[in-house]
N, CA, C and O atoms as a printed pandas DataFrame, in Angstrom:
     atom_number atom_name residue_name chain_id  residue_number  x_coord  y_coord  z_coord
0              1         N          MET        A               1   83.182  111.557  119.729
1              2        CA          MET        A               1   83.537  110.051  119.729
2              3         C          MET        A               1   85.247  110.149  119.761
3              4         O          MET        A               1   85.979  111.022  119.295
4              5         N          SER        A               2   85.645  108.655  120.642
5              6        CA          SER        A               2   86.879  108.619  121.067
6              7         C          SER        A               2   86.922  107.889  119.727
7              8         O          SER        A               2   86.208  107.398  118.853
8              9         N          PHE        A               3   88.657  108.193  120.225
9             10        CA          PHE        A               3   89.322  107.024  118.950
10            11         C          PHE        A               3   90.281  106.200  119.635
11            12         O          PHE        A               3   90.487  106.593  120.783
12            13         N          ASP        A               4   90.766  105.440  119.379
13            14        CA          ASP        A               4   91.701  104.308  120.343
14            15         C          ASP        A               4   92.522  103.644  119.438
15            16         O          ASP        A               4   92.012  102.733  118.786
16            17         N          TYR        A               5   93.722  103.928  119.264
17            18        CA          TYR        A               5   94.996  103.686  117.782
18            19         C          TYR        A               5   96.307  103.639  118.849
19            20         O          TYR        A               5   96.235  104.128  119.976
20            21         N          HIS        A               6   97.218  103.139  118.451
21            22        CA          HIS        A               6   98.371  103.043  119.098
22            23         C          HIS        A               6   99.215  103.038  117.733
23            24         O          HIS        A               6   98.862  102.893  116.563
24            25         N          VAL        A               7  100.350  103.232  118.274
25            26        CA          VAL        A               7  101.589  103.198  117.053
26            27         C          VAL        A               7  102.700  103.257  117.657
27            28         O          VAL        A               7  102.968  104.250  118.334
28            29         N          ASP        A               8  103.521  102.271  117.542
29            30        CA          ASP        A               8  104.465  101.278  117.524
30            31         C          ASP        A               8  105.257  101.435  116.760
31            32         O          ASP        A               8  104.831  101.120  115.649
32            33         N          ARG        A               9  106.967  102.020  116.733
33            34        CA          ARG        A               9  108.396  102.022  115.970
34            35         C          ARG        A               9  108.890  100.554  116.550
35            36         O          ARG        A               9  108.888  100.262  117.746
36            37         N          HIS        A              10  109.244   99.823  115.646
37            38        CA          HIS        A              10  110.176   98.617  115.412
38            39         C          HIS        A              10  111.287   98.659  116.062
39            40         O          HIS        A              10  111.819   99.714  115.718
40            41         N          GLU        A              11  111.982   98.097  116.841
41            42        CA          GLU        A              11  113.143   98.483  117.598
42            43         C          GLU        A              11  114.616   98.938  116.916
43            44         O          GLU        A              11  115.347   99.895  117.171
44            45         N          SER        A              12  114.755   97.685  115.800
45            46        CA          SER        A              12  115.788   98.023  115.203
46            47         C          SER        A              12  115.558   98.626  113.410
47            48         O          SER        A              12  116.495   99.117  112.780
48            49         N          LEU        A              13  114.052   98.442  112.789
49            50        CA          LEU        A              13  113.997   98.516  111.951
50            51         C          LEU        A              13  113.023   99.533  111.498
51            52         O          LEU        A              13  112.003   99.603  112.184
52            53         N          PRO        A              14  113.134  100.458  110.338
53            54        CA          PRO        A              14  112.448  101.753  110.082
54            55         C          PRO        A              14  111.293  100.999  109.620
55            56         O          PRO        A              14  111.268  100.574  108.465
56            57         N          ILE        A              15  110.027  100.734  110.695
57            58        CA          ILE        A              15  109.246   99.939  110.735
58            59         C          ILE        A              15  108.383  100.855  111.771
59            60         O          ILE        A              15  108.997  101.200  112.781
60            61         N          LEU        A              16  106.819  101.357  111.623
61            62        CA          LEU        A              16  106.040  101.651  111.890
62            63         C          LEU        A              16  104.513  100.988  112.155
63            64         O          LEU        A              16  103.805  101.186  111.167
64            65         N          ILE        A              17  103.792  100.226  113.266
65            66        CA          ILE        A              17  102.756   99.580  112.912
66            67         C          ILE        A              17  101.564  100.526  113.411
67            68         O          ILE        A              17  101.310  100.160  114.558
68            69         N          ALA        A              18  101.060  101.160  113.193
69            70        CA          ALA        A              18   99.650  101.796  113.286
70            71         C          ALA        A              18   99.051  101.106  113.356
71            72         O          ALA        A              18   98.970  100.475  112.302
72            73         N          ALA        A              19   98.116  100.567  114.531
73            74        CA          ALA        A              19   96.767   99.943  114.904
74            75         C          ALA        A              19   95.676  100.602  115.325
75            76         O          ALA        A              19   95.525  101.062  116.457
76            77         N          ILE        A              20   94.809  100.664  114.311
77            78        CA          ILE        A              20   93.657  101.491  114.971
78            79         C          ILE        A              20   92.409  100.966  115.299
79            80         O          ILE        A              20   91.893  100.074  114.627
80            81         N          GLY        A              21   91.889  101.452  116.279
81            82        CA          GLY        A              21   90.582  100.520  117.078
82            83         C          GLY        A              21   90.340  100.354  116.380
83            84         O          GLY        A              21   90.870  100.206  115.279
84            85         N          SER        A              22   88.623  100.272  117.081
85            86        CA          SER        A              22   87.032  100.122  116.703
86            87         C          SER        A              22   86.615  101.284  116.629
87            88         O          SER        A              22   85.625  101.288  115.898
88            89         N          GLN        A              23   86.911  102.540  117.102
89            90        CA          GLN        A              23   86.545  104.013  117.218
90            91         C          GLN        A              23   87.430  104.693  116.351
91            92         O          GLN        A              23   88.655  104.704  116.477
92            93         N          TRP        A              24   86.730  105.302  115.401
93            94        CA          TRP        A              24   87.812  106.218  114.834
94            95         C          TRP        A              24   87.050  107.691  114.350
95            96         O          TRP        A              24   85.849  107.841  114.573
96            97         N          GLY        A              25   87.758  108.624  113.754
97            98        CA          GLY        A              25   87.343  109.630  113.112
98            99         C          GLY        A              25   87.765  110.578  112.453
99           100         O          GLY        A              25   88.954  110.382  112.702
100          101         N          ASN        A              26   87.771  111.518  111.764
101          102        CA          ASN        A              26   88.543  112.273  110.540
102          103         C          ASN        A              26   89.576  113.043  111.510
103          104         O          ASN        A              26   90.801  112.955  111.422
104          105         N          HIS        A              27   88.929  113.746  112.367
105          106        CA          HIS        A              27   90.043  114.790  113.466
106          107         C          HIS        A              27   90.958  113.453  114.042
107          108         O          HIS        A              27   92.165  113.678  113.962
108          109         N          SER        A              28   90.750  112.645  114.382
109          110        CA          SER        A              28   91.609  112.229  115.558
110          111         C          SER        A              28   92.439  111.096  114.246
111          112         O          SER        A              28   93.192  110.228  114.687
112          113         N          MET        A              29   92.322  111.150  113.373
113          114        CA          MET        A              29   93.088  110.321  112.130
114          115         C          MET        A              29   94.180  111.749  112.260
115          116         O          MET        A              29   95.403  111.635  112.345
116          117         N          THR        A              30   93.899  112.253  112.257
117          118        CA          THR        A              30   95.186  113.620  112.107
118          119         C          THR        A              30   95.950  113.892  113.500
119          120         O          THR        A              30   96.891  114.649  113.740
120          121         N          ASN        A              31   95.385  113.208  114.153
121          122        CA          ASN        A              31   96.406  112.345  115.123
122          123         C          ASN        A              31   97.297  111.708  115.166
123          124         O          ASN        A              31   98.508  111.878  115.305
124          125         N          LEU        A              32   96.430  110.651  114.993
125          126        CA          LEU        A              32   97.217  109.492  114.494
126          127         C          LEU        A              32   98.662  109.537  113.554
127          128         O          LEU        A              32   99.589  108.734  113.666
128          129         N          PHE        A              33   98.592  110.740  112.562
129          130        CA          PHE        A              33   99.403  111.119  111.323
130          131         C          PHE        A              33  100.463  111.539  112.190
131          132         O          PHE        A              33  101.598  111.068  112.123
132          133         N          ASN        A              34  100.066  112.511  113.087
133          134        CA          ASN        A              34  101.282  113.320  113.737
134          135         C          ASN        A              34  101.943  112.200  114.930
135          136         O          ASN        A              34  103.148  112.044  115.128
136          137         N          ASP        A              35  101.375  111.833  115.299
137          138        CA          ASP        A              35  102.140  110.634  116.029
138          139         C          ASP        A              35  102.906  109.824  115.285
139          140         O          ASP        A              35  103.951  109.379  115.760
140          141         N          CYS        A              36  102.439  109.463  113.816
141          142        CA          CYS        A              36  103.321  108.812  113.844
142          143         C          CYS        A              36  104.900  109.709  112.956
143          144         O          CYS        A              36  105.896  108.993  112.856
144          145         N          LEU        A              37  104.965  110.580  112.619
145          146        CA          LEU        A              37  105.886  111.897  112.747
146          147         C          LEU        A              37  106.476  111.669  113.353
147          148         O          LEU        A              37  107.633  111.333  113.098
148          149         N          ASP        A              38  105.773  111.765  114.910
149          150        CA          ASP        A              38  106.965  111.749  116.180
150          151         C          ASP        A              38  107.498  110.648  116.113
151          152         O          ASP        A              38  108.723  110.608  115.999
152          153         N          ALA        A              39  106.903  109.708  116.153
153          154        CA          ALA        A              39  107.608  108.508  116.066
154          155         C          ALA        A              39  108.923  108.461  114.825
155          156         O          ALA        A              39  109.792  107.590  114.870
156          157         N          CYS        A              40  108.897  109.361  113.923
157          158        CA          CYS        A              40  110.100  108.925  112.694
158          159         C          CYS        A              40  111.065  110.426  112.947
159          160         O          CYS        A              40  111.957  110.801  112.186
160          161         N          GLN        A              41  110.693  111.020  114.004
161          162        CA          GLN        A              41  111.326  112.503  114.136
162          163         C          GLN        A              41  112.832  111.892  114.167
163          164         O          GLN        A              41  113.193  110.778  114.545
164          165         N          GLY        A              42  113.644  113.034  113.620
165          166        CA          GLY        A              42  115.148  113.033  113.327
166          167         C          GLY        A              42  115.889  112.053  112.827
167          168         O          GLY        A              42  117.058  111.869  113.165
168          169         N          ASP        A              43  115.066  111.124  111.713
169          170        CA          ASP        A              43  115.397  110.088  111.542
170          171         C          ASP        A              43  114.634  110.356  109.823
171          172         O          ASP        A              43  113.486  110.266  109.390
172          173         N          GLU        A              44  115.893  110.695  109.252
173          174        CA          GLU        A              44  115.857  110.663  107.729
174          175         C          GLU        A              44  115.610  109.776  106.535
175          176         O          GLU        A              44  115.539  110.277  105.413
176          177         N          GLN        A              45  115.453  108.265  106.760
177          178        CA          GLN        A              45  115.179  107.365  106.268
178          179         C          GLN        A              45  113.220  107.284  106.267
179          180         O          GLN        A              45  112.324  107.564  107.063
180          181         N          ARG        A              46  113.325  106.722  104.845
181          182        CA          ARG        A              46  111.552  106.435  104.814
182          183         C          ARG        A              46  110.953  105.112  105.710
183          184         O          ARG        A              46  111.643  104.105  105.868
184          185         N          PHE        A              47  109.954  105.209  106.122
185          186        CA          PHE        A              47  108.971  104.348  106.860
186          187         C          PHE        A              47  108.750  103.820  106.238
187          188         O          PHE        A              47  108.563  104.163  105.071
188          189         N          ILE        A              48  108.569  101.777  107.044
189          190        CA          ILE        A              48  106.980  101.190  106.038
190          191         C          ILE        A              48  105.708  101.539  107.195
191          192         O          ILE        A              48  105.953  101.740  108.385
192          193         N          ARG        A              49  104.938  101.554  106.868
193          194        CA          ARG        A              49  104.024  102.111  107.798
194          195         C          ARG        A              49  103.015  100.566  107.899
195          196         O          ARG        A              49  102.720  100.021  106.835
196          197         N          ILE        A              50  102.679  100.128  108.846
197          198        CA          ILE        A              50  101.510   98.775  108.306
198          199         C          ILE        A              50  100.298   99.352  109.363
199          200         O          ILE        A              50  100.453   99.323  110.584
200          201         N          ASN        A              51   99.530   99.681  108.952
201          202        CA          ASN        A              51   98.420  100.222  109.107
202          203         C          ASN        A              51   96.918   98.823  109.396
203          204         O          ASN        A              51   95.924   98.444  108.776
204          205         N          ASP        A              52   97.541   98.534  110.569
205          206        CA          ASP        A              52   96.184   97.164  111.701
206          207         C          ASP        A              52   94.759   97.938  111.345
207          208         O          ASP        A              52   94.315   98.563  112.308
208          209         N          PHE        A              53   94.215   97.987  110.518
209          210        CA          PHE        A              53   92.682   98.051  110.359
210          211         C          PHE        A              53   91.734   96.718  110.756
211          212         O          PHE        A              53   90.541   96.599  110.476
212          213         N          SER        A              54   92.548   95.771  111.460
213          214        CA          SER        A              54   91.657   94.154  111.924
214          215         C          SER        A              54   90.350   94.488  112.511
215          216         O          SER        A              54   89.282   93.966  112.192
216          217         N          GLN        A              55   90.619   95.878  113.856
217          218        CA          GLN        A              55   89.396   95.813  114.286
218          219         C          GLN        A              55   88.240   97.239  114.405
219          220         O          GLN        A              55   87.252   97.517  115.085
220          221         N          ALA        A              56   88.975   97.837  113.409
221          222        CA          ALA        A              56   88.636   99.222  113.106
222          223         C          ALA        A              56   87.147   99.023  112.673
223          224         O          ALA        A              56   86.970   98.054  111.935
224          225         N          GLN        A              57   86.188   99.666  112.953
225          226        CA          GLN        A              57   84.404   99.826  112.113
226          227         C          GLN        A              57   84.585  100.857  111.040
227          228         O          GLN        A              57   84.737  101.965  111.555
228          229         N          MET        A              58   84.621  100.886  109.740
229          230        CA          MET        A              58   84.042  101.984  109.025
230          231         C          MET        A              58   83.501  101.613  107.556
231          232         O          MET        A              58   83.599  100.596  106.869
232          233         N          SER        A              59   83.063  102.509  107.416
233          234        CA          SER        A              59   81.556  101.961  106.027
234          235         C          SER        A              59   81.910  102.213  104.537
235          236         O          SER        A              59   83.012  102.734  104.708
236          237         N          LEU        A              60   81.806  102.205  103.761
237          238        CA          LEU        A              60   82.746  102.464  102.424
238          239         C          LEU        A              60   82.628  103.891  102.324
239          240         O          LEU        A              60   83.480  104.591  101.777
240          241         N          THR        A              61   81.423  104.385  102.928
241          242        CA          THR        A              61   81.282  105.967  102.706
242          243         C          THR        A              61   82.361  106.741  103.623
243          244         O          THR        A              61   83.065  107.626  103.138
244          245         N          ASP        A              62   82.434  106.426  104.733
245          246        CA          ASP        A              62   83.665  106.791  105.817
246          247         C          ASP        A              62   85.022  106.718  104.865
247          248         O          ASP        A              62   85.797  107.660  104.699
248          249         N          ILE        A              63   85.128  105.568  104.352
249          250        CA          ILE        A              63   87.011  105.645  104.039
250          251         C          ILE        A              63   86.805  106.516  102.218
251          252         O          ILE        A              63   87.699  107.056  101.567
252          253         N          ILE        A              64   85.547  106.380  101.898
253          254        CA          ILE        A              64   85.796  107.418  100.522
254          255         C          ILE        A              64   85.787  108.856  100.805
255          256         O          ILE        A              64   86.081  109.539   99.823
256          257         N          MET        A              65   85.433  109.743  102.287
257          258        CA          MET        A              65   85.270  110.595  102.242
258          259         C          MET        A              65   86.476  110.709  103.157
259          260         O          MET        A              65   86.639  111.923  103.273
260          261         N          LEU        A              66   87.253  110.190  103.750
261          262        CA          LEU        A              66   88.432  110.192  104.479
262          263         C          LEU        A              66   89.514  110.788  103.430
263          264         O          LEU        A              66   90.088  111.862  103.250
264          265         N          VAL        A              67   89.473  109.236  102.714
265          266        CA          VAL        A              67   90.649  109.734  101.616
266          267         C          VAL        A              67   90.524  110.799  101.031
267          268         O          VAL        A              67   91.436  111.625  101.079
268          269         N          GLN        A              68   88.947  111.127  100.085
269          270        CA          GLN        A              68   89.183  112.362  100.113
270          271         C          GLN        A              68   89.336  113.373  100.500
271          272         O          GLN        A              68   89.307  114.253   99.639
272          273         N          MET        A              69   89.531  113.728  101.667
273          274        CA          MET        A              69   89.758  114.765  102.335
274          275         C          MET        A              69   91.276  114.718  103.013
275          276         O          MET        A              69   91.590  115.596  103.816
276          277         N          LEU        A              70   92.102  113.775  102.695
277          278        CA          LEU        A              70   93.280  113.510  103.105
278          279         C          LEU        A              70   94.003  114.093  101.725
279          280         O          LEU        A              70   95.095  114.661  101.724
280          281         N          SER        A              71   93.138  113.831  100.486
281          282        CA          SER        A              71   94.022  113.857   98.787
282          283         C          SER        A              71   93.920  115.648   99.126
283          284         O          SER        A              71   94.878  116.421   99.091
284          285         N          THR        A              72   92.650  115.964   99.412
285          286        CA          THR        A              72   92.194  117.476   99.265
286          287         C          THR        A              72   93.510  118.139   99.999
287          288         O          THR        A              72   94.307  118.830   99.365
288          289         N          ASN        A              73   93.685  117.793  101.705
289          290        CA          ASN        A              73   94.343  118.681  101.988
290          291         C          ASN        A              73   95.279  118.385  102.342
291          292         O          ASN        A              73   95.804  118.784  103.382
292          293         N          HIS        A              74   95.758  117.557  101.511
293          294        CA          HIS        A              74   97.402  116.967  101.900
294          295         C          HIS        A              74   97.989  116.784  103.215
295          296         O          HIS        A              74   98.975  117.406  103.610
296          297         N          VAL        A              75   97.267  115.792  103.972
297          298        CA          VAL        A              75   97.641  116.113  105.782
298          299         C          VAL        A              75   99.301  115.226  105.883
299          300         O          VAL        A              75   99.310  113.999  105.778
300          301         N          PRO        A              76  100.429  115.895  106.061
301          302        CA          PRO        A              76  101.236  115.338  106.446
302          303         C          PRO        A              76  100.780  114.415  107.166
303          304         O          PRO        A              76   99.699  114.464  107.753
304          305         N          GLY        A              77  101.928  113.066  107.192
305          306        CA          GLY        A              77  101.932  111.905  107.471
306          307         C          GLY        A              77  100.787  110.911  107.662
307          308         O          GLY        A              77  100.597  109.982  108.446
308          309         N          SER        A              78   99.795  111.681  106.222
309          310        CA          SER        A              78   98.347  110.350  106.010
310          311         C          SER        A              78   99.207  109.166  104.935
311          312         O          SER        A              78  100.423  109.190  104.742
312          313         N          TYR        A              79   98.468  108.404  104.469
313          314        CA          TYR        A              79   98.680  107.599  103.893
314          315         C          TYR        A              79   98.875  107.794  102.507
315          316         O          TYR        A              79   99.175  106.903  101.712
316          317         N          LEU        A              80   98.593  109.668  102.092
317          318        CA          LEU        A              80   99.191  109.683  101.050
318          319         C          LEU        A              80  100.694  110.975  101.261
319          320         O          LEU        A              80  100.931  112.091  100.800
320          321         N          ASP        A              81  101.270  110.206  102.026
321          322        CA          ASP        A              81  102.201  111.150  102.468
322          323         C          ASP        A              81  103.716  110.160  101.806
323          324         O          ASP        A              81  103.984  109.107  102.385
324          325         N          THR        A              82  104.522  110.578  100.704
325          326        CA          THR        A              82  105.561  109.888   99.879
326          327         C          THR        A              82  106.364  109.822  100.894
327          328         O          THR        A              82  107.510  109.715  100.459
328          329         N          ASN        A              83  106.341  109.833  102.154
329          330        CA          ASN        A              83  107.655  109.736  103.119
330          331         C          ASN        A              83  107.522  108.165  103.708
331          332         O          ASN        A              83  108.626  107.697  103.982
332          333         N          PHE        A              84  106.252  107.146  103.988
333          334        CA          PHE        A              84  105.985  106.645  104.057
334          335         C          PHE        A              84  105.621  104.944  103.141
335          336         O          PHE        A              84  104.807  105.103  102.232
336          337         N          ASP        A              85  105.955  103.959  103.251
337          338        CA          ASP        A              85  105.319  103.397  102.116
338          339         C          ASP        A              85  104.308  102.061  103.225
339          340         O          ASP        A              85  104.498  101.036  103.880
340          341         N          ASP        A              86  103.131  103.074  102.775
341          342        CA          ASP        A              86  102.022  102.436  103.658
342          343         C          ASP        A              86  101.599  101.061  103.534
343          344         O          ASP        A              86  101.284  100.889  102.356
344          345         N          VAL        A              87  101.464  100.131  104.123
345          346        CA          VAL        A              87  101.098   98.340  104.162
346          347         C          VAL        A              87   99.828   97.985  105.212
347          348         O          VAL        A              87   99.939   97.995  106.438
348          349         N          LEU        A              88   98.597   97.671  104.465
349          350        CA          LEU        A              88   97.178   97.980  104.975
350          351         C          LEU        A              88   97.512   96.289  105.660
351          352         O          LEU        A              88   98.364   95.408  105.547
352          353         N          VAL        A              89   96.196   96.554  106.426
353          354        CA          VAL        A              89   95.860   94.766  107.349
354          355         C          VAL        A              89   94.198   94.915  107.654
355          356         O          VAL        A              89   93.685   95.808  108.329
356          357         N          GLY        A              90   93.663   94.066  107.137
357          358        CA          GLY        A              90   92.604   93.973  106.826
358          359         C          GLY        A              90   91.534   92.949  106.525
359          360         O          GLY        A              90   91.835   92.794  105.342
360          361         N          THR        A              91   90.987   92.513  106.623
361          362        CA          THR        A              91   89.573   92.067  105.261
362          363         C          THR        A              91   88.658   92.318  105.238
363          364         O          THR        A              91   88.112   91.421  104.596
364          365         N          ASP        A              92   87.678   93.276  105.628
365          366        CA          ASP        A              92   86.892   93.657  105.548
366          367         C          ASP        A              92   87.033   94.549  104.005
367          368         O          ASP        A              92   88.068   94.993  103.508
368          369         N          ALA        A              93   85.683   94.628  103.487
369          370        CA          ALA        A              93   85.174   95.415  101.890
370          371         C          ALA        A              93   85.923   96.612  101.981
371          372         O          ALA        A              93   86.829   96.862  101.186
372          373         N          TRP        A              94   85.676   97.179  102.677
373          374        CA          TRP        A              94   86.047   99.126  103.101
374          375         C          TRP        A              94   87.613   98.970  102.863
375          376         O          TRP        A              94   88.172   99.903  102.286
376          377         N          VAL        A              95   88.288   97.983  103.216
377          378        CA          VAL        A              95   89.840   97.987  103.397
378          379         C          VAL        A              95   90.271   97.981  102.286
379          380         O          VAL        A              95   91.344   98.582  102.240
380          381         N          TYR        A              96   89.865   97.478  101.082
381          382        CA          TYR        A              96   90.356   96.713   99.882
382          383         C          TYR        A              96   90.033   97.862   98.823
383          384         O          TYR        A              96   90.609   98.026   97.747
384          385         N          VAL        A              97   88.889   98.698   99.405
385          386        CA          VAL        A              97   88.273  100.131   98.639
386          387         C          VAL        A              97   89.758  100.978   99.072
387          388         O          VAL        A              97   90.531  101.371   98.199
388          389         N          ALA        A              98   89.989  101.167  100.419
389          390        CA          ALA        A              98   91.010  102.118  100.646
390          391         C          ALA        A              98   91.841  101.711   99.862
391          392         O          ALA        A              98   91.976  102.420   98.865
392          393         N          ARG        A              99   92.591  100.644   99.936
393          394        CA          ARG        A              99   93.426  100.534   99.443
394          395         C          ARG        A              99   93.771  100.808   97.620
395          396         O          ARG        A              99   94.727  101.380   97.097
396          397         N          ASP        A             100   92.595  100.155   97.009
397          398        CA          ASP        A             100   92.541  100.644   95.284
398          399         C          ASP        A             100   93.131  102.113   95.350
399          400         O          ASP        A             100   94.269  102.461   95.037
400          401         N          ARG        A             101   91.831  103.089   95.952
401          402        CA          ARG        A             101   92.036  104.521   96.188
402          403         C          ARG        A             101   93.082  105.318   96.416
403          404         O          ARG        A             101   93.286  106.435   95.939
404          405         N          ILE        A             102   93.975  104.484   97.433
405          406        CA          ILE        A             102   95.038  105.410   97.559
406          407         C          ILE        A             102   96.290  104.750   96.891
407          408         O          ILE        A             102   97.268  105.420   96.559
408          409         N          SER        A             103   96.234  103.878   96.776
409          410        CA          SER        A             103   96.696  102.802   95.255
410          411         C          SER        A             103   97.219  103.855   94.285
411          412         O          SER        A             103   98.286  104.358   93.936
412          413         N          LYS        A             104   95.225  103.962   93.899
413          414        CA          LYS        A             104   95.447  105.224   92.567
414          415         C          LYS        A             104   95.555  106.248   92.881
415          416         O          LYS        A             104   95.553  106.893   91.833
416          417         N          HIS        A             105   95.710  107.239   94.101
417          418        CA          HIS        A             105   96.005  108.165   94.373
418          419         C          HIS        A             105   97.533  108.584   93.894
419          420         O          HIS        A             105   97.799  109.571   93.207
420          421         N          LEU        A             106   98.489  107.606   94.413
421          422        CA          LEU        A             106   99.869  107.811   95.007
422          423         C          LEU        A             106  100.697  107.157   93.821
423          424         O          LEU        A             106  101.928  107.169   93.832
424          425         N          GLY        A             107   99.715  106.402   92.467
425          426        CA          GLY        A             107  100.365  105.657   91.469
426          427         C          GLY        A             107  101.208  104.850   91.738
427          428         O          GLY        A             107  102.142  104.905   90.938
428          429         N          ARG        A             108  101.389  103.686   92.941
429          430        CA          ARG        A             108  101.966  102.556   93.117
430          431         C          ARG        A             108  100.526  102.100   93.780
431          432         O          ARG        A             108   99.478  102.674   94.075
432          433         N          HIS        A             109  101.116  100.567   93.864
433          434        CA          HIS        A             109  100.634   99.515   94.806
434          435         C          HIS        A             109  100.465   99.687   96.255
435          436         O          HIS        A             109  101.443  100.202   96.797
436          437         N          VAL        A             110   99.594   99.426   96.935
437          438        CA          VAL        A             110   99.893   99.629   98.357
438          439         C          VAL        A             110   99.445   98.463   98.782
439          440         O          VAL        A             110   98.237   98.379   98.561
440          441         N          ALA        A             111  100.109   97.039   99.559
441          442        CA          ALA        A             111  100.204   95.914  100.203
442          443         C          ALA        A             111   98.856   95.865  100.809
443          444         O          ALA        A             111   98.241   96.920  100.959
444          445         N          LEU        A             112   98.165   94.348  101.295
445          446        CA          LEU        A             112   97.285   94.391  101.530
446          447         C          LEU        A             112   97.387   93.368  102.144
447          448         O          LEU        A             112   97.974   92.525  101.465
448          449         N          PHE        A             113   97.087   93.001  103.157
449          450        CA          PHE        A             113   97.516   91.772  104.331
450          451         C          PHE        A             113   96.019   91.656  105.394
451          452         O          PHE        A             113   95.373   92.560  105.923
452          453         N          PRO        A             114   95.814   90.092  105.423
453          454        CA          PRO        A             114   94.661   89.591  106.427
454          455         C          PRO        A             114   95.369   89.659  108.060
455          456         O          PRO        A             114   94.730   89.757  109.108
456          457         N          THR        A             115   96.327   89.605  107.964
457          458        CA          THR        A             115   97.343   90.128  109.121
458          459         C          THR        A             115   98.341   90.443  109.674
459          460         O          THR        A             115   99.359   90.296  108.999
460          461         N          GLN        A             116   98.469   90.850  110.716
461          462        CA          GLN        A             116   99.373   92.680  111.018
462          463         C          GLN        A             116  100.674   91.196  110.814
463          464         O          GLN        A             116  101.490   91.673  110.026
464          465         N          ASP        A             117  101.028   90.109  111.079
465          466        CA          ASP        A             117  101.929   89.154  111.335
466          467         C          ASP        A             117  102.741   89.212  109.619
467          468         O          ASP        A             117  103.846   89.568  109.209
468          469         N          ALA        A             118  101.212   88.527  108.847
469          470        CA          ALA        A             118  101.932   88.496  107.253
470          471         C          ALA        A             118  102.610   89.763  107.142
471          472         O          ALA        A             118  103.718   89.805  106.609
472          473         N          ALA        A             119  101.944   91.007  107.681
473          474        CA          ALA        A             119  102.430   92.496  106.668
474          475         C          ALA        A             119  103.683   92.735  107.373
475          476         O          ALA        A             119  104.571   93.254  106.697
476          477         N          LEU        A             120  103.954   92.450  108.657
477          478        CA          LEU        A             120  105.498   92.873  109.249
478          479         C          LEU        A             120  106.473   91.812  108.716
479          480         O          LEU        A             120  107.631   91.959  109.105
480          481         N          ARG        A             121  106.200   90.627  107.786
481          482        CA          ARG        A             121  107.002   89.816  106.950
482          483         C          ARG        A             121  107.047   90.005  105.982
483          484         O          ARG        A             121  107.640   89.138  105.340
484          485         N          TYR        A             122  106.564   91.056  105.279
485          486        CA          TYR        A             122  106.581   91.236  104.230
486          487         C          TYR        A             122  107.748   92.709  104.392
487          488         O          TYR        A             122  108.704   92.898  103.640
488          489         N          ALA        A             123  107.369   93.569  105.504
489          490        CA          ALA        A             123  107.519   94.466  105.276
490          491         C          ALA        A             123  108.962   94.528  105.448
491          492         O          ALA        A             123  109.696   95.342  104.888
492          493         N          ILE        A             124  109.450   93.294  106.543
493          494        CA          ILE        A             124  111.048   93.023  106.582
494          495         C          ILE        A             124  111.422   92.434  105.618
495          496         O          ILE        A             124  112.651   92.502  105.578
496          497         N          ASN        A             125  110.769   91.526  104.282
497          498        CA          ASN        A             125  111.361   91.520  103.596
498          499         C          ASN        A             125  111.943   92.612  102.460
499          500         O          ASN        A             125  112.946   92.699  101.751
500          501         N          GLN        A             126  110.647   93.445  102.720
501          502        CA          GLN        A             126  111.210   94.778  101.509
502          503         C          GLN        A             126  112.559   95.551  102.202
503          504         O          GLN        A             126  113.503   95.972  101.532
504          505         N          LEU        A             127  112.467   95.639  103.512
505          506        CA          LEU        A             127  113.868   96.284  103.345
506          507         C          LEU        A             127  115.228   95.304  103.351
507          508         O          LEU        A             127  116.321   95.602  102.869
508          509         N          THR        A             128  114.856   94.012  104.048
509          510        CA          THR        A             128  115.847   93.001  103.438
510          511         C          THR        A             128  116.513   93.184  102.042
511          512         O          THR        A             128  117.720   93.075  101.825
512          513         N          ARG        A             129  115.472   93.502  101.052
513          514        CA          ARG        A             129  115.871   93.462   99.509
514          515         C          ARG        A             129  115.834   94.715   98.861
515          516         O          ARG        A             129  115.800   94.735   97.631
516          517         N          GLY        A             130  115.836   95.750   99.504
517          518        CA          GLY        A             130  115.941   97.303   99.409
518          519         C          GLY        A             130  114.567   97.876   98.385
519          520         O          GLY        A             130  114.555   98.897   97.699
520          521         N          ALA        A             131  113.648   97.028   98.522
521          522        CA          ALA        A             131  112.470   97.152   97.592
522          523         C          ALA        A             131  111.702   98.592   98.339
523          524         O          ALA        A             131  111.507   99.528   97.564
524          525         N          HIS        A             132  111.277   98.779   99.790
525          526        CA          HIS        A             132  110.801  100.119   99.703
526          527         C          HIS        A             132  111.316  101.071   99.163
527          528         O          HIS        A             132  110.440  101.802   98.702
528          529         N          THR        A             133  112.188  101.394   99.005
529          530        CA          THR        A             133  112.873  102.756   98.438
530          531         C          THR        A             133  112.241  102.557   97.218
531          532         O          THR        A             133  112.529  103.509   96.493
532          533         N          ASP        A             134  111.678  101.945   96.777
533          534        CA          ASP        A             134  111.451  102.179   94.956
534          535         C          ASP        A             134  110.035  101.493   94.803
535          536         O          ASP        A             134  110.141  100.422   94.206
536          537         N          PRO        A             135  108.869  101.771   95.135
537          538        CA          PRO        A             135  107.226  101.237   95.027
538          539         C          PRO        A             135  107.524  100.987   93.836
539          540         O          PRO        A             135  108.444  101.436   93.153
540          541         N          ALA        A             136  106.158   99.737   93.416
541          542        CA          ALA        A             136  105.727   99.190   92.117
542          543         C          ALA        A             136  104.892   99.967   91.694
543          544         O          ALA        A             136  104.040  100.675   92.231
544          545         N          ARG        A             137  105.260   99.747   90.486
545          546        CA          ARG        A             137  104.309  100.729   89.979
546          547         C          ARG        A             137  102.618  100.247   89.479
547          548         O          ARG        A             137  102.441   99.129   88.996
548          549         N          VAL        A             138  101.707  101.013   89.625
549          550        CA          VAL        A             138  100.182  100.615   89.212
550          551         C          VAL        A             138   99.868  100.082   88.481
551          552         O          VAL        A             138   98.661   99.890   88.330
């Protein structure tokens, strides 16, 4: 199965946007995480990563298996990597489940927004306030 995604780094802020397309797979998620790490290479600061799932087609079972795989294997660059402050974008029920499971595993709230623009405004606000270095506890 092919996997369509792209990772873009904000031109002046420590923000990554990882937009996930309609096709995905666990093996391809590792490629996405590696691309996120590559985009931050040489930069010591923490990044806010906006994960846009608005086009992705996943089931609740898919997301439960993905989070379980990530927590078991400790995949570098994944949603459970504390070098990133993750923000999720999407409106499907499975995105809420993913947010809840990731938040529980990390012990901190992971923000969720319906649009990438809203998530970007939030990320910029967090950086302006210096809040992304001290995440809120769940």
